[in-house]
N, C-alpha and C positions, 0 to 999 in steps of 0.2 A: 714632634708629631710623627706618627707611623705612616702617614700618607706620603706618597710620591718618593719613597726611599730610593728606588732605582733611578728615577729621574734626577733626583738631587745628586746621586753619586756620579751620574754620567754627564751632568751639566757642564763641567769644565772641558770634557772631551767632545761632546756633541750637543751644544746648547740648542741648536735648532730642532733636532730630533726630540730632546727632552721637553722643550716648550710645546711642541705639537702634541706630545703624549699627555702633558698636563692639561692642555686646552681640551683635548678629546674627553678626558676624565671629567672635567668640569661641565662640559656640555651634556655628557651622558647623565650625570647626577641631576642637572637641572631638568632634563627630559623626564627622568624617573619621578622627580618631585611633582611634575605637572599632572601625572596620571596616578591615581591611587592604586589601580590594579597593577601597575608596573613597579611599585615600591617593594623592596625586600623587607617585609614585615612579618610578624607572627601569623597574621591572617593568610599570607601568601607563601609561607615557608614550605608547605607541602604541595604547592601548585606546580605541576610539571607540564610545561608547554613547549615541546620541541619544535624547532623551525624546519620541519620536514615537508617534502613535497607530497602531493596527493598520492602519487604512485608509491612512495616510501611508506606512507601511513596505511594505505589500503592492503598492500600485498601480504603482510604477515597476519592480518586479521580476517581476510576474506573467508577462508574455510571455516574457521570457528564461528564467525557470525552467521554464515549460511546454515551450519548444522544446528545452531541454537535457535535460529529463526524458524527452521522447519520443525524442531521439537516443540516450540511454542505453538505453531500452527496445528500440530497434531493433538496437543494435550491442554492448551489453554483456551477457554471459550471466547475470551475477548480477542485474542490473536486470530483465532479462526474466523470470528465475525469480521475483523478488519480485512482478512484475506478474501472474504466473500464480497464485502461492500465496496472496497476501493476499485477493483476491476469493473464492478457493475456500474459505478459512477463514471469511470473513465471511458470505457468502450461499450458497456451494456451488452446488448445482444449482437453487436457488430456495427462498425462504422462503414457507411456506404458512400460511394462517390456520386457527384452530380456534375455533369459536363456544363461548361459555362460559355463556350463559344463554338464557332464552326457551324457548318450546315447540319440540318436535322438528320440527314442520312448518315453523316460522319459521326455525329454524336451517338446515334443509335448503335452504330457499328462498334464504337468504343465501349459503350455500356454493355452491349451483348458479349463482347470479348471478356470483359471483367466478370460478368455474372457466370459465364462458363468456367472461367478460372476459379472463381470463389467457390463453386460447387464441387469441383473435382481436385483441388490442389493438395488436399491433406493426404500425405503419403502413408500415414499410419492408421488413422481411424475413419477417414472419409467424412469428417464432421464439417469440413469446409473452412474457408478463410475467416469467417466471423468467429467461429469457435476457436480458431488458432489465435485470433487477436486477444480474446479473453484469457486463454491459457498463457500467452506470452506476457500479458500485463500482470497476471497473478504471479508468474515466475519472477517478474521484475520486483514486485512488492515483497515477495517472500525471500528471494535469493539475491536481490539487488540488480540483476541483469538477466537477459534472455538472449538466446541466439536463434535466428531463423535461417535454416539452411535451404538453399535453392538448388534443385537438380533439374537439368533439362530433361523433359519427358514429352516427346511429340505425340504420345498416345493420349494424353490428357488435353482437354480443352484449355486453351491458354498457353500450352506448351511447357508448363512447369509443374514440378512436384515439390512441396515444401514440408519441412519438419521443424517443430519447436524443440530446441535443446536447452538443457540446463547449463549454467556456466561451468559446471564440473568438467565438461568436455574439454575446456581450455586447459592446456598443460601449463599450470602456473609456475612450475619449476624450470621451464625452458626459457633461458635467458642467454642471449648471445649478442656480440657486436661484430659486424663484418670487418674483415681485415682491411679493406680499402676505404672504410668509413662511409659506405654508400647506404647503410641502414643498420638496424638492430632489431632484436626480438626481446620483448619485455613481457614476461608472464604468458607466453604463447601467442602474443600479438606481434606481427612483423610490421615494422615501420620503415618508411623511406628516410632519406637524409633530411627531408623537410618535415618529417613527422606525420606524413600521410599513412593511413592504414593500407598495407599492401596485401597481407594474407593473415589467416588464422591457422594456428597449428592445433588440431583437434584430435582427441583420442577417437579410435574407431568405436569403442564401447564406453559406456558410463563407468568411470573408475570405481564406483561403489557397487557395481552390479556383481552378484555372485553367480549368475546363471549362464552368461554367454561363455564361449570358449575362452579359457583362461589365458591362452597364449596370445589372444588379441587385445587383452586389456591394456597392455603397455604400447600397442602400436599407435603411431601418430601419423597423421596425414596433413599435408599443407593444402589449404583451401583458399583460393584467391578471394580477396575481400569483396569482389563484385558479386559473389555468390553467398555472402553471409550478411545478414542484418543483425547488428549488435545494438540492443535496446537497453538503455539505462538512463537514470536521471543524473545529468551532469551538473555538478555544483561547484567544481573548481577547475581553473585552467590547467590543462595538462593531465586531467584525470582520464585514465584508460579503462577502469573497471567500475562497476556499480556496487554500492553498499546496500544491504537489506534495509528496507524502510523501517523496520522495527528496532534498528540498532540503538537508537536513543531511548527506547521504551523497554528494552529487554529486561533490565534489572528491575524496573518497576513491575512488569508483568510477572516476573519470577517471584519477587518478594510478596506481591499481593496474593499469588497462589499459595505460597507458604503460610501467609497470615490467615487466609481463609481456611486452609487445612487445619491449622491450630485452633481456629475458632470452631470448626466443625467438631473437633475432638472435645473442646470445652463444652459444647452443647450436649454431646453424648454423656460427658461426665456429670453435667448439671441434671440431665434426665435420670441418671442412675442414683436414686435416693439411697443413702446408706444410714443405718442406725447402729449406734455403739452402745452396748449394754454394759453397765458397771454393776458389779455384785460385791456383797460383803464377804461372801465365802468364795469357794472355787467350784461352782457347779459346771458340769460339762456343757450344758445348754440352759437357756433361760426359758424355753417354751414360747418365745415370742413369735416364731414362725416355723416353717418346715426346715428340718435339720439335715445337713449333709456333712460328712466327715472328710476332712482334707488332711493329707499326710505330707509334711514338709520333707526337704531333702535330707534332713538329719534324723528322720523317723518320728518326729514329734507330730502328734495328732491334735487337730483343732476342729471344733464344731463351727460350721458356717450355716447361718439361718437366713432364709428368704421370706419376705413378707408379701403375701398376695394381696391384690386390691380388695378393699372392703373388709380386711381382716380386723377383728377386735380381740385383743389379748389382754389378760390381766397379768401384771408382773408379780413375781414372787416377793415376799418381804425382803427389803434390803437392796432391791434392784432399782436402777434408774436408766433412762434411755436418753442419749444425746444424738441428734440428727446432724448430718453433714450440712455445711453452708457453702455451696459452690459460689465462685465469684460471679458478680453481675456483669452484664454487657458493658464494655469499656469504650463506647463510641465507635462501634464497627461501621455504622452507616456513614458517619462523617469522614472516617479514614478512607473508606472505599471510594467515596465521592471525590475527594481531593486527589487520591492516587489515580483515579480514572481521568480526571482533568489533565494531569501531567502526561498520562499515556496518550490521550487524544491529541495533546499538543505535539508530542513526538511523532505521531502518525500523520498529522495533518487532517484528521477527521473531527468534525464537530462532536461535542459530547452527546447530544441527542441522537446523532446518526449512529454512533457506536453502541450506545447503551439502550436506546429506545426510551430513556427516562425523560418524560415531558412534564414532570410534576412542577417544575419551576419555570416553564416556558409559556410565552404568549405569542401573539402574532408578530409583534415588533421584534422580539428577541429571536424568534425562529427565522424571520426574514433576514435580519442582520447576520445571523450565523450562516445562513445559506449563501448570502452574497459574498461573504469572506471565503467560504468554501468554494464557491464557483470561481473566484479568482485563482485559487490553487488549481482547480480543474482546468481552467484555461491554460495555465502554464504547463501542466502535465500533458494536455492534449496537443497543444500547438507547438510546444518546444521539445517534446519527446516523441509522442506517438506519431504525429503527422510526418516529421522529417525522417525519423529513424525506421519507421515501419511502413506507413501507408504510401508516402510519396515514392519510395524506392520500389514498392510492389507495383504501383500503378505504371511507373515508367517501364518496368520489365514487361508487363503484360501488354502494354500498348506497342512496344517495340516488336514483340513477336506476332502481334495481331495485325500489323501493317498500318497502325494509326499513331506513329510516333509524334510527340510534341503536343498531343491533345491535353488541354488544361482541364482541371476539375476542382471542385470543392468537396469538402467532406462533411457528412451529416453525423455529428456526434449525438449521443443519447439525449433525448428530450429531458429538460430539467423541469421537474414538477413544481408547481407553485404552492405556496402556503395557503393563500386565499385566491382561488382562480378568478372570482368575480372582480376583485380589486386589481389583480395583475392584468387581466384581459382588458379592462377598462383603461388602464394606464397605457397599454400597448396600442390600443385603438387611437387614443389621443396623440401618441407619438407619431403614428402613421399619418394622421390627419394634419399634424403640424409640420410634416416633412422631415422629422428627425430620424426616421427610419422608413423602410419601404415594406410593402407586403411580401415581396420575394424574400427579403431578409428575415422578416418575422416567421415566414413559413420555413425557411432554411434553418432557423434556430431550433425548430422542433424536430429536425432531422429529416425533413421531407423536401422533395424536388418541386419547386413551385410550378414548373411546366406540367409535371404529372398531376399535381393537385388541380391545376386549372382545367386540364383535360377531363379529369374525373368529375369536376363540378359541372362542366358543360354537358358531359354525357348524362349525368344524373338529372340536370335541369330539363334537358330535352325529354328524357323518359318521364319525369314528373309532369311536364306539360302535356305529353301525349296521354297520360293516364288521368288527367284532370285533377291532379292533387294541388291543393293550395295550402302551403305551410307558412307559418309566421317567421320562418328563417329566410324567406325570400323577400328582400326589401323592395324588389321590383313589382311584387304582386300584393303586398300587404302594407298596412299603415303601421306606425310605431306602436299603436295600441293592440295590434294583432288582428284587427278586422280586415277582411279581404277588400282589396281595391276592385275597381271595375276591371273587367277583362281587357287586356291590352288590345288596341286595334292592330290589324295586320300591317306589318311593315314597321311597327314601333317596337 
């Protein structure tokens, strides 16, 4: 037997070592036999699965993935749609804070400081923090990650000026290890000995920009981590950089575009009806249509005829006509549908959300799909946006406004129902059963229950003063909508 030749040869000299090696081989083979995917077979012969860390896998692929993701976003309609819809679902028109404790005066002061900051923080376009949220999340989806740079600016409300940067600003080729072992720099991110992010080494200008002063493109500055928010979806321990969300769908998007382009040309060819005239002699033309003479590269002349719509021609004796037979449609609709299913799975978007195709949907399927998608939204919002972007911003603003330690909740975009009547009825029953509360239900729509309550009280007082009786006021109307008797004073 060819197995264990080395161990057999060394058995007289080192029997313990040889036996341990044989035992390890036997255990490994038993393990491989237990899992089909681990067996060395014809099906797994070309399967390459290196045991690399997240940093080793991401570093060489980042730039190429970013460039291809951006190209798809510019030229592929489905990729562009995903880049529009994912940020709209995650942050919408902006996530706003709601204070949860403290005196009313302190809460109002904290919210006033945030509103002032949110209106004036944008150092580039003055669009405000809500627009920066949408831009940052779009950059995360397209490029895998985004950087928010904070600069102290006492002239602005809130004391800060912020900018959203693409990850290209990070010097990915800058890697160092400190001589005393106190830290290291990996891909432009400086880490302490314990792995904490200490600083970011950023280019002064975008490395792909042609217009700024060329001598500044290679300049690099060290920015402490306390002034940089690095936003990305972390999926592996030790991961330092984010991967474009279209990475798993890029080949499918590209192949589908090529297939559609080929199908488009096939349709053009199908629409171009061609007639081939066969003659017994050698006439220059058949008289079937309008004649045009074409000269080849060798100087040979040939008559080309075109048939106009509604033309009736009689052929000469000995002539016959054969028309072209373009290939028929080969299941384009089924192919595109299944390709889009795979693309949606890679993006995390429901098929109906990306395509708008509701031909095979009903209430149950739409609700089930939305519930699954909402679980993903919860993970993106509360495990990425809230800790990496919102919480850090709130702490900085409150520290500079003199209200440090003020807690808040965040109102993410309202999630629209499939059937409002059914969903509202279910929510009312949950509130009445004590499974949830009215403040929680109001907060799930992105509103502050205190503000909502104040608005309702103000509106009710104005309606009473105007003598309005509406069937939306249960204190003044019966369930049937008929007005109750006027309430007595003091009740």
